[in-house]
ROLUM-329801 format. One record per residue (C-alpha): residue number from 1; chain; x, y, z; residue in three letters. Coordinates in steps of 0.001 Angstrom, whole numbers, padded with zeros to 6 digits. Layout:
N
NUM/A/X/Y/Z/ALA
...
% end
This chain:
508
1/A/-011009/-019074/-007008/MET
2/A/-012590/-022172/-005368/LEU
3/A/-014341/-025178/-007097/ASP
4/A/-017880/-025041/-005643/ASN
5/A/-018070/-028843/-005324/GLN
6/A/-015152/-028738/-002688/ASN
7/A/-016375/-025684/-001066/GLY
8/A/-017030/-025333/002790/PRO
9/A/-020462/-026102/004237/THR
10/A/-019738/-024272/007523/SER
11/A/-018304/-020969/008556/ALA
12/A/-018248/-018491/011341/ASP
13/A/-019226/-015675/009026/VAL
14/A/-020828/-015814/005463/ALA
15/A/-020301/-012595/003274/ILE
16/A/-022413/-011577/000368/ILE
17/A/-020488/-009527/-002126/GLY
18/A/-016918/-009193/-002767/ALA
19/A/-016758/-005412/-003012/GLY
20/A/-014767/-003020/-000781/PRO
21/A/-017155/-003578/002096/ALA
22/A/-017400/-007424/001776/GLY
23/A/-013582/-007902/001319/LEU
24/A/-012634/-005520/004095/THR
25/A/-014786/-007384/006384/ALA
26/A/-013314/-010895/005015/ALA
27/A/-009787/-009679/005449/TYR
28/A/-010058/-008341/008926/LEU
29/A/-012079/-011494/010117/LEU
30/A/-009454/-013664/008543/THR
31/A/-006836/-011935/010424/LYS
32/A/-008649/-012512/013608/GLN
33/A/-008934/-016181/012946/GLY
34/A/-012632/-016444/011858/TYR
35/A/-013627/-019007/009280/ARG
36/A/-015123/-016979/006459/VAL
37/A/-016798/-017709/003046/THR
38/A/-017631/-014801/000585/VAL
39/A/-019878/-015287/-002305/ILE
40/A/-019507/-013086/-005329/GLU
41/A/-021955/-013291/-008277/LYS
42/A/-019600/-011843/-010771/ASP
43/A/-017620/-014718/-012420/PRO
44/A/-014315/-012894/-012796/VAL
45/A/-013883/-009607/-010977/TYR
46/A/-013769/-008754/-007260/VAL
47/A/-014174/-005160/-006193/GLY
48/A/-017793/-004353/-007175/GLY
49/A/-017923/-000838/-008606/ILE
50/A/-014305/-000441/-007489/SER
51/A/-013233/-003278/-009761/ARG
52/A/-010835/-002984/-012675/THR
53/A/-011826/-004569/-015922/VAL
54/A/-009153/-005933/-018333/GLU
55/A/-009547/-006318/-022122/HIS
56/A/-006676/-007092/-024295/ASP
57/A/-004145/-005809/-021770/GLY
58/A/-005993/-002470/-021326/PHE
59/A/-007361/-001766/-017973/ARG
60/A/-010549/000190/-017173/PHE
61/A/-011522/001866/-013906/ASP
62/A/-015287/001775/-013335/ILE
63/A/-016091/005355/-012391/GLY
64/A/-012655/006553/-011248/GLY
65/A/-011497/006126/-007791/HIS
66/A/-009091/008387/-006050/ARG
67/A/-007534/006675/-002927/PHE
68/A/-008050/009361/-000431/PHE
69/A/-009556/009213/003094/SER
70/A/-009613/011363/006048/LYS
71/A/-009891/008179/008279/ALA
72/A/-006492/007114/009321/GLN
73/A/-007607/003512/009813/GLU
74/A/-008865/003282/006223/VAL
75/A/-005486/004748/004936/VAL
76/A/-003470/002282/007177/ASP
77/A/-005558/-000678/005793/LEU
78/A/-004986/000385/002149/TRP
79/A/-001141/000423/002961/ASN
80/A/-001388/-002970/004749/GLU
81/A/-003178/-004674/001877/ILE
82/A/-001336/-003147/-000812/LEU
83/A/002059/-001937/000479/PRO
84/A/004210/-001753/-002528/ASP
85/A/001910/-000774/-005516/ASP
86/A/000640/002900/-004982/PHE
87/A/001748/005598/-007215/ILE
88/A/001277/009406/-006801/GLN
89/A/-000727/010955/-009647/ARG
90/A/-001460/014475/-010459/PRO
91/A/-005091/015508/-010060/ARG
92/A/-006629/017436/-013079/MET
93/A/-010282/017788/-014009/SER
94/A/-011909/020159/-016375/ARG
95/A/-015458/021112/-017489/ILE
96/A/-016228/021102/-021244/TYR
97/A/-018967/023420/-022344/TYR
98/A/-019719/024573/-026013/GLU
99/A/-016230/023746/-027311/GLY
100/A/-014280/025334/-024508/ARG
101/A/-012564/023966/-021306/TYR
102/A/-012891/025353/-017825/TYR
103/A/-010686/024483/-015119/SER
104/A/-012189/022838/-011987/TYR
105/A/-012082/024437/-009658/PRO
106/A/-012957/027260/-012026/LEU
107/A/-010557/030109/-012677/ARG
108/A/-012269/033427/-012912/ALA
109/A/-010389/035147/-015609/PHE
110/A/-010087/031967/-017702/GLU
111/A/-013923/031639/-017565/ALA
112/A/-014396/035213/-018520/LEU
113/A/-012190/034784/-021515/PHE
114/A/-013984/031450/-022374/ASN
115/A/-017559/032946/-021995/LEU
116/A/-016605/036164/-023939/GLY
117/A/-017674/039624/-023242/ILE
118/A/-021364/039403/-024222/VAL
119/A/-022067/036182/-022434/ARG
120/A/-020105/037457/-019381/SER
121/A/-022208/040470/-019276/ALA
122/A/-025315/038487/-019706/LEU
123/A/-024183/036289/-016691/CYS
124/A/-023771/039543/-014561/MET
125/A/-027110/040948/-015653/ALA
126/A/-028873/037585/-014853/SER
127/A/-027054/037601/-011479/TYR
128/A/-028130/041048/-010710/ALA
129/A/-031703/040277/-011631/LYS
130/A/-031670/037150/-009306/ALA
131/A/-030424/039310/-006424/LYS
132/A/-032800/042077/-006995/LEU
133/A/-035828/040047/-007857/LEU
134/A/-035280/036566/-006307/PRO
135/A/-037956/033800/-006473/ASN
136/A/-039612/034043/-002967/ARG
137/A/-041152/030506/-003295/THR
138/A/-037968/028335/-003381/VAL
139/A/-039187/024790/-004226/ARG
140/A/-036667/023143/-006531/SER
141/A/-032987/022859/-007307/PHE
142/A/-033463/025056/-010109/GLU
143/A/-035181/027650/-007968/ASP
144/A/-032450/027736/-005356/TRP
145/A/-029510/027813/-007936/THR
146/A/-031102/030494/-010065/VAL
147/A/-031437/032649/-006951/ASN
148/A/-027727/032093/-006093/GLN
149/A/-026119/032431/-009398/PHE
150/A/-028643/033671/-011967/GLY
151/A/-030312/031864/-014737/HIS
152/A/-027596/032102/-017165/LYS
153/A/-024925/030677/-014903/LEU
154/A/-027231/028027/-013746/TYR
155/A/-027923/026933/-017405/SER
156/A/-024180/026761/-018139/ILE
157/A/-022648/025091/-015150/PHE
158/A/-025361/023147/-013297/PHE
159/A/-028399/022168/-015249/LYS
160/A/-027227/019793/-017962/THR
161/A/-024610/017782/-015978/TYR
162/A/-026843/017449/-012992/THR
163/A/-029750/016075/-015125/GLU
164/A/-027498/013648/-016935/LYS
165/A/-026235/012135/-013624/VAL
166/A/-029469/011867/-011770/TRP
167/A/-031997/011331/-014650/GLY
168/A/-034501/013836/-013294/MET
169/A/-035260/017378/-014196/PRO
170/A/-033603/020179/-011973/CYS
171/A/-037074/021610/-011319/ASP
172/A/-038095/018399/-009795/GLU
173/A/-035119/018085/-007445/MET
174/A/-035381/019735/-003953/SER
175/A/-033929/023008/-002978/ALA
176/A/-032604/021376/000226/ASP
177/A/-030352/019120/-001967/TRP
178/A/-029035/022234/-003839/ALA
179/A/-028248/024007/-000552/ALA
180/A/-026173/021009/000513/GLN
181/A/-024586/020093/-002728/ARG
182/A/-023556/023658/-003836/ILE
183/A/-022465/024979/-000491/LYS
184/A/-018954/026578/-000814/GLY
185/A/-018777/025554/-004412/LEU
186/A/-016392/027986/-006349/SER
187/A/-017834/027048/-009750/LEU
188/A/-020260/029852/-010254/GLY
189/A/-018569/032040/-007487/ALA
190/A/-015273/032150/-009325/ALA
191/A/-017025/033498/-012560/VAL
192/A/-018840/036082/-010544/LEU
193/A/-015660/037075/-008712/ASP
194/A/-014101/037639/-012223/GLY
195/A/-016963/039724/-013370/LEU
196/A/-016974/041731/-010173/LYS
197/A/-013063/042202/-010660/ARG
198/A/-013421/043460/-014154/SER
199/A/-015844/046111/-012709/LEU
200/A/-013382/046929/-009975/GLY
201/A/-015807/045691/-007291/LEU
202/A/-013436/042909/-005868/SER
203/A/-009714/042915/-004937/LYS
204/A/-009813/039374/-003319/ALA
205/A/-007032/036893/-004267/PRO
206/A/-007735/035484/-007636/ASN
207/A/-006853/031839/-007378/ASP
208/A/-010285/030370/-008015/GLY
209/A/-010054/028282/-004793/MET
210/A/-010949/030607/-002120/ALA
211/A/-013726/028381/-000708/ALA
212/A/-011729/025220/-000376/LYS
213/A/-008454/023564/-001296/THR
214/A/-008791/020665/-003672/LEU
215/A/-006356/017824/-003838/LEU
216/A/-003506/018496/-006282/GLU
217/A/-002276/014828/-006193/THR
218/A/-003664/011579/-005094/PHE
219/A/-002644/007982/-004535/ARG
220/A/-003725/005268/-006946/TYR
221/A/-002878/001536/-007552/PRO
222/A/-000577/001263/-010560/ARG
223/A/-002945/-001113/-012139/LEU
224/A/-006166/000317/-011025/GLY
225/A/-008370/000139/-007972/PRO
226/A/-009178/-003572/-008637/GLY
227/A/-005636/-004310/-007706/MET
228/A/-006505/-003530/-004107/MET
229/A/-009428/-005811/-003925/TRP
230/A/-007684/-008721/-005864/GLU
231/A/-004901/-008443/-003220/ALA
232/A/-007447/-008521/-000294/ALA
233/A/-009133/-011687/-001991/ARG
234/A/-005845/-013363/-002189/ASP
235/A/-004877/-012685/001431/LYS
236/A/-008399/-013945/002389/VAL
237/A/-007733/-017194/000604/MET
238/A/-004023/-017373/001791/ALA
239/A/-005568/-017334/005311/GLY
240/A/-007506/-020520/004565/GLY
241/A/-010751/-018781/003766/ASN
242/A/-013006/-018998/000644/HIS
243/A/-014019/-016558/-002133/VAL
244/A/-016751/-018329/-004280/LEU
245/A/-016829/-016495/-007655/MET
246/A/-019934/-016636/-010014/GLY
247/A/-022237/-017380/-007139/HIS
248/A/-025304/-015290/-006448/GLY
249/A/-027620/-015311/-003438/LEU
250/A/-030609/-017391/-003878/LYS
251/A/-031999/-017821/-000386/GLN
252/A/-031065/-016856/003218/LEU
253/A/-032793/-018362/006162/SER
254/A/-032110/-018683/009958/GLN
255/A/-032724/-021739/012122/ASP
256/A/-034983/-020389/015016/GLN
257/A/-033438/-022868/017528/LYS
258/A/-029735/-022597/016904/THR
259/A/-029628/-019145/015284/GLY
260/A/-027302/-020208/012662/ARG
261/A/-027793/-019095/009086/TRP
262/A/-028342/-021218/006014/ARG
263/A/-027262/-019393/002785/LEU
264/A/-027860/-020948/-000563/THR
265/A/-025940/-019465/-003415/ALA
266/A/-026407/-020475/-007051/THR
267/A/-023280/-021067/-009061/GLY
268/A/-022362/-022569/-012551/PRO
269/A/-022439/-026151/-011196/ASP
270/A/-025542/-025929/-009078/GLY
271/A/-026308/-024623/-005476/ASP
272/A/-023783/-024166/-002720/VAL
273/A/-025172/-024212/000861/VAL
274/A/-023263/-022411/003585/ILE
275/A/-024094/-022593/007371/ASP
276/A/-022824/-019525/009434/ALA
277/A/-023178/-017915/012722/ASN
278/A/-023272/-014452/011125/HIS
279/A/-024088/-013041/007581/VAL
280/A/-022528/-009804/006373/ILE
281/A/-024410/-008586/003265/SER
282/A/-023423/-005837/000831/SER
283/A/-025887/-006946/-001622/ALA
284/A/-028601/-004385/-002756/PRO
285/A/-030847/-004040/000206/LEU
286/A/-033861/-004710/-002060/ARG
287/A/-032454/-008019/-003102/GLU
288/A/-031448/-009040/000275/LEU
289/A/-034896/-008636/001506/ALA
290/A/-036424/-010537/-001401/ALA
291/A/-034168/-013673/-000585/ARG
292/A/-034962/-013785/003078/LEU
293/A/-037053/-016709/004150/HIS
294/A/-039479/-016268/005516/PRO
295/A/-040038/-012875/003805/LEU
296/A/-040028/-009804/006172/PRO
297/A/-043064/-007782/005985/ALA
298/A/-040938/-004864/004700/ALA
299/A/-039824/-006891/001801/ALA
300/A/-043253/-006787/000347/LEU
301/A/-044048/-003059/001190/THR
302/A/-040756/-001134/001422/ALA
303/A/-038074/-003031/-000527/ALA
304/A/-039644/-002979/-004048/PRO
305/A/-039759/000732/-003893/SER
306/A/-036113/001222/-003587/LEU
307/A/-034534/002387/-006739/LYS
308/A/-031025/002645/-008444/TYR
309/A/-029392/004707/-011021/ARG
310/A/-027325/002611/-013311/ASP
311/A/-024030/003314/-015365/PHE
312/A/-022030/002184/-018279/LEU
313/A/-018537/002982/-019475/THR
314/A/-017498/002720/-023200/VAL
315/A/-013777/002422/-023349/ALA
316/A/-012406/003415/-026709/LEU
317/A/-008767/002763/-027934/LYS
318/A/-007651/005640/-030053/ILE
319/A/-004714/006059/-032396/ARG
320/A/-002882/008810/-030410/SER
321/A/000009/009108/-028013/LYS
322/A/-002436/010931/-025629/ASP
323/A/-005534/013167/-025973/LEU
324/A/-005696/015249/-022957/PHE
325/A/-003947/015453/-019569/PRO
326/A/-006980/015225/-017328/ASP
327/A/-008061/012282/-015265/ASN
328/A/-011491/013056/-016508/TRP
329/A/-013466/015806/-018129/ILE
330/A/-017014/016764/-017135/TYR
331/A/-019266/017109/-020153/ILE
332/A/-021725/020135/-019604/HIS
333/A/-022926/020039/-023210/ASP
334/A/-026565/018980/-024022/SER
335/A/-025414/017947/-027759/LYS
336/A/-024008/014838/-026445/VAL
337/A/-025334/012194/-023905/ARG
338/A/-022008/011275/-022413/VAL
339/A/-021582/012792/-018704/GLY
340/A/-017935/012386/-018128/ARG
341/A/-014786/011206/-020201/VAL
342/A/-011843/009488/-018341/GLN
343/A/-008462/009219/-019639/ASN
344/A/-007010/006093/-018172/PHE
345/A/-003482/006738/-018856/ARG
346/A/-003751/009800/-016650/SER
347/A/-004755/007607/-013854/TRP
348/A/-001844/005230/-014301/SER
349/A/000469/004902/-017435/PRO
350/A/000343/001102/-016732/GLU
351/A/-003311/000904/-017474/MET
352/A/-002543/001486/-021297/VAL
353/A/-000071/-000955/-022420/PRO
354/A/000459/000428/-025953/ASP
355/A/002353/003770/-026249/PRO
356/A/000905/004557/-029509/ASP
357/A/-002730/004331/-028309/LEU
358/A/-004789/006367/-026041/ALA
359/A/-007524/004842/-024086/CYS
360/A/-010480/006724/-022712/VAL
361/A/-013731/005947/-020972/GLY
362/A/-016972/007566/-021886/LEU
363/A/-019360/007297/-018927/GLU
364/A/-023078/007327/-019485/TYR
365/A/-025658/007417/-016695/PHE
366/A/-028879/005479/-017287/CYS
367/A/-031574/003180/-015784/PHE
368/A/-031404/-000605/-016187/GLU
369/A/-033572/-001466/-019113/GLY
370/A/-033672/002001/-020681/ASP
371/A/-032509/002872/-024250/GLY
372/A/-028924/003248/-023395/LEU
373/A/-028652/000289/-021089/TRP
374/A/-030309/-002053/-023597/SER
375/A/-028433/-000766/-026672/SER
376/A/-025971/-003350/-028306/SER
377/A/-022306/-002972/-027572/ASP
378/A/-021591/-002197/-031202/ALA
379/A/-024151/000768/-031089/ASP
380/A/-022709/002131/-027884/LEU
381/A/-019228/001987/-029344/VAL
382/A/-020404/003837/-032412/ARG
383/A/-022406/006320/-030099/LEU
384/A/-019144/007100/-028156/ALA
385/A/-017129/007279/-031214/THR
386/A/-019429/009866/-032653/ASP
387/A/-019678/011856/-029522/GLU
388/A/-015896/012069/-029085/MET
389/A/-015719/013522/-032678/ALA
390/A/-018581/015983/-031796/ILE
391/A/-016626/017100/-028833/LEU
392/A/-013541/017446/-030867/GLY
393/A/-011476/015122/-028652/LEU
394/A/-010437/012877/-031598/CYS
395/A/-011325/011926/-035287/ARG
396/A/-013641/009058/-035577/ALA
397/A/-011414/007280/-037891/GLU
398/A/-008637/007178/-035239/ASP
399/A/-010852/004815/-032986/VAL
400/A/-009418/001394/-033434/VAL
401/A/-011594/-000484/-030922/GLY
402/A/-014023/-000380/-028066/GLY
403/A/-015535/-002313/-025261/VAL
404/A/-018566/-001742/-023087/VAL
405/A/-018705/-002239/-019440/VAL
406/A/-022153/-002058/-017684/ARG
407/A/-022515/-001287/-013896/GLN
408/A/-025975/-002000/-012444/GLU
409/A/-027145/-000282/-009308/LYS
410/A/-024272/002029/-009379/ALA
411/A/-026061/004758/-007362/TYR
412/A/-028891/004152/-004958/PRO
413/A/-031604/006742/-005569/VAL
414/A/-032754/009090/-002952/TYR
415/A/-036413/009760/-004056/ASP
416/A/-039252/011110/-001882/ASP
417/A/-039762/007945/000117/ASP
418/A/-036514/006057/000181/TYR
419/A/-035537/007079/003780/ALA
420/A/-038806/005612/005099/ALA
421/A/-038442/002508/003108/HIS
422/A/-034841/002083/004358/VAL
423/A/-035900/002734/007889/ALA
424/A/-038601/000173/007589/ALA
425/A/-036330/-002507/006419/LEU
426/A/-033578/-001666/008816/ARG
427/A/-035931/-001616/011904/THR
428/A/-037423/-005035/011024/GLU
429/A/-034184/-006729/009997/LEU
430/A/-032150/-005612/013004/GLU
431/A/-034907/-006408/015392/ALA
432/A/-035573/-009851/013967/ARG
433/A/-031884/-010838/012875/TYR
434/A/-029225/-009317/015310/PRO
435/A/-026614/-011495/013432/THR
436/A/-027485/-010208/009972/LEU
437/A/-025323/-007112/009079/HIS
438/A/-025845/-004740/006081/MET
439/A/-022701/-002814/004971/VAL
440/A/-021605/-000784/002049/GLY
441/A/-023120/001456/-000535/ARG
442/A/-025975/-000749/-001680/ASN
443/A/-026138/-002987/001353/GLY
444/A/-027308/000041/003221/MET
445/A/-028815/001859/000284/HIS
446/A/-026338/004703/001137/ARG
447/A/-024598/006939/-001390/TYR
448/A/-021081/006635/-000040/ASN
449/A/-017696/006372/-001115/ASN
450/A/-015177/003363/-001106/GLN
451/A/-013597/004339/002157/ASP
452/A/-016838/004824/003939/HIS
453/A/-018102/001497/002664/ALA
454/A/-014968/000061/004181/MET
455/A/-015462/001831/007569/MET
456/A/-019004/000229/007755/THR
457/A/-017316/-003230/007378/ALA
458/A/-014483/-002388/009874/MET
459/A/-017205/-001448/012579/LEU
460/A/-019296/-004404/011732/THR
461/A/-016391/-006833/012351/VAL
462/A/-015881/-005143/015783/ARG
463/A/-019569/-005638/016482/ASN
464/A/-019326/-009322/015569/ILE
465/A/-016157/-009715/017850/ALA
466/A/-018028/-007839/020669/ALA
467/A/-021033/-010130/020257/GLY
468/A/-023354/-006863/020242/ALA
469/A/-024086/-003877/018096/ARG
470/A/-021654/-001544/019927/VAL
471/A/-020819/000729/016949/TYR
472/A/-023549/002325/014832/ASP
473/A/-022453/001700/011274/ILE
474/A/-025420/003863/009956/TRP
475/A/-023610/006952/011334/GLY
476/A/-020859/006448/008700/VAL
477/A/-021243/008616/005674/ASN
478/A/-019936/011812/004015/GLU
479/A/-020693/015247/002910/ASP
480/A/-020304/016758/-000513/ALA
481/A/-016777/018149/000213/GLU
482/A/-015231/015135/001703/TYR
483/A/-013511/013733/-001260/HIS
484/A/-012226/017126/-002409/GLU
485/A/-010763/018868/000567/SER
486/A/-008519/018435/003617/GLY
487/A/-005633/016261/004546/ALA
488/A/-005465/012383/004110/GLU
489/A/-005950/010636/007496/GLY
490/A/-006437/013798/009397/GLU
491/A/-009109/012112/011504/GLY
492/A/-012358/014019/010556/ALA
493/A/-015570/012122/011508/ALA
494/A/-017255/010105/008819/LEU
495/A/-020701/010715/010183/ALA
496/A/-022388/013492/008188/SER
497/A/-024988/012811/005516/VAL
498/A/-023782/013057/001868/ARG
499/A/-025914/015363/-000293/ALA
500/A/-028097/013561/-002772/VAL
501/A/-031200/014756/-004739/PRO
502/A/-034863/014265/-003559/VAL
503/A/-037896/015305/-005566/ARG
504/A/-039033/018839/-005074/ALA
505/A/-042800/017871/-004990/ALA
506/A/-042373/016878/-001199/ARG
507/A/-039467/019209/-000423/ALA
508/A/-041671/022398/-000640/ALA
% end
């Protein structure tokens, strides 16, 4: 950390945000001899949504981050930044529904046993009805999924969790999104396979994984993902460059004669002004546009319409050796508001320092300012404690403490008009400011993963070195299967569009 009174006033590149994209750019530029200054509004943590929060020696991953990439360049960079601190961890996730657990990917006979004879028969009947009498006017996520699996399976394995995550009813999400998101998914198909098998209609191998092979293990920093970005920050600073913590972007303007940028950041001791040839921004696109001076036209029309889904984790310390072996459990039960429960010891034993305590994180999806987000920490800890008891994962009296971590703008929302708004902002900003570079998830309003955010930064560094936009960073994204299948570093392109929901009203 740097005392802002002694901070630099001049840099080759100023970087807004010390998340994976910002610190990847800062690290690579530092290696190439550029003078770099990074500003980060969080006073303590680097890493953005990939940070690791520490409380009384317990460490919390914000959302869960498996370190896996098909891009060999990203894998090599991880190994370069953090060469000695990766551990190999078993991958295990399950689905909770009405008091029972279903393996993910779902195993057919296990699912049949859990659902029971009557419900299994109802699922089969519902499936048969959907195939015999499909909805001919497929408009929504619900329409498409019911047509594929029947209403019964849709209500069990799709509706509740999807609505928790995205905050909109399934009958308002587009069918196009469902077709992308559920392609090849064995969740419903495995149950149907088991039902067909029980009737002698199928003799295919029963491994529940016919559609794709999921990762059985993954690499993970022993002290959480924040360890990666703390190491990157340290290497940037060891290279003579600067990371200003607790400094948020106040204003950004460009000298029309020299082309140099003037970035004003507000910190605990006042404003810091940084002059730079280039600016790399991973700040939310809406906020960047609002702080540019003079305001671009799109800042008044397009930027205010960009929306975000927010997220909070309630970490509970529980008197128990361990509660369950999963990395996380998806909660498909409408009786509780929690969407997913993480077990931090299953990510890394070093995340939980007390062998007599378990530590779990209950994840709640929300909008900034709504009832959940605005609840007091004490109320959220009570809610999480009650819901753990409702789910049968622990007794309320065994909870010995809790802490709340809020993550604003965790997911850029893809609503009806987002693409047009992003295109308007991108077109105006790139034409007007060739030395302003947007990177990362929020910087591009792109629902991507850590390795894709890093790749946008890597290509941006190449563009700066080349003095031109040689690489199109907007081609970097992923599809729904990316993080679940294939071999690490196998070199697959990172250029397809990840599946995200849009409203059905305009998808018809």
